[in-house]
N, C-alpha and C positions, 0 to 999 in steps of 0.2 A: 564610374569614373572615366572610362575611355569615351563613352558617348558624350559626356559633358565637354571633354577636351575637343572632340570632333565638332561639336556644335559651336563652340567658341571660335574654332578655326574657320568654320563655314560663315560665321557672322563677319569675321575679318575679311574674308574673300568678298562677301557681298558689299561690305563698306568700301573695299577697293574698287569694285565695279561702279559703285555709286559715285566715288570720287572721280573716276575717269569720265563718267557721263556728266557730272556737275561742274567740274572745274573748266575754266576757259583757256587757261595758259597751258602750253605744251609741257613746260617744266613742272608745273603743279600737278598736271595729270601723271607724268612719269613718277613723281615722288609718291603720289597716292598708290599707283599701281605697284610700284616696287616694294615699298615698306609694308603696306597692309597685306598684299597677296603673298609675299614671302612669309611673313609671320603666320598668316592663315594657313598656308600649306604645310608649314612646319608643325603647326598644332594638329592639323588633320593627320599627318604622318605619325606624330607622337601618340595620338589617340589610337591610331590603328596598330601601332607597335605594342601598346599596352594590351589591346584586345587579342592580338595574335600571340601564339606560344611557340611556333616553330622558329628556330634560329635562322633558317634561310629566309623566312619572310621578314623578320626584323632586320637582317643584314640588307636586304633589298630596300627596305624603307629607309634605312640609314644612308645607303648610297644615293637614293633619290633626294633626300634632304641635303646631303653635302653638295650634290650637283646644283640644286636650286640655290643654295647659299652662295656658291661660287660664281654661277653664271648670271643670276638676276641683277645684281648691282653693277656688274661690268657692262652688260647690255644696256641697262638704263643710262649709265654714264655715257656711252657711246652715242645712243640715240639723242640724249640731251645735248651733247656737244654738237651733233649734226644739226639739230633744230636751232641752236644759238648761232651757229655759223651761217645758217640760211637767212639770218636776220629777219626773223618773224617779228611782226610789230608787237611791242610791249605796251601795257597800259600806261596811261599818262603819269600816274603816281609812282612809277618804278624808276629807281636810279640805277643805271647800269655802270657799276664801278669797274667791272672787267673790261668794258669797252675803252674806258679811260686809260687803264693800265696797258691795254694792247696798243692803243694809239701812241702812248708815250714810248713804248719799247720799239715800235716800228719807226717812229720819227727819229729816235736816237740812233738806231742802226743805219738809217739812210743818211743822216748828217755825218756820221763818222766815216762812211764809205765815200762820201762826196768831198771830204776835206782833202786839200792838196798834200801830196807826200813831199817831205823835204829830201832834196837830193844834193 
């Protein structure tokens, strides 16, 4: 049972690596890396916890899983935001709705600050 769970986890990690190598866009690469590798590592840790019997070992694996779940999505979000703000060129068929919203919010804040004050 434990070996099968570890094998499935290893396959997810392999798929994450293939996604990073195959996808062309930074955001797509981050998505593949974060989702699949996190799930793969969790499955490997669960398989190892099933195989191990010492409570100290299982606790260490649970701590490693918790740290992975807490840090991986946050780091991927920060890297994705940095890549988006660096204005990497997007494919032609992509509509950037966030850029439109950001443009509207910056133009409305600049127009409200440039309006004359009544005295």
